C-alpha positions, 0 to 999 in steps of 0.5 A: 926324882931328887936333884943330885948334889956333889955332897951333903953340904952343897945340898943343904946350902941349896935346898931349904927343905933338906936343911930344915929336915937335917936341922931337926934330926937329933944331934948324934944323927946329924953328927954321924951323917956329917962324917959321911957327907960325901955319900949323901948327895940327895934329899932322898939319900939324906932321909934314907940314911937318917931313917937307918940311923934312927932305927939302929941299922948302922 
């Protein structure tokens, strides 16, 4: 089970794997995820959100 964080920026600071994943996303996807950073509190939630955005399931 993924560790839970207070927000995405806390996770990216603490989790190098999540940081590398986020940094390799397309800029528009990174921007959209950043606007909802408080809803992203685990690497799993980051991956799920990115998958939804890249599929177009906003």
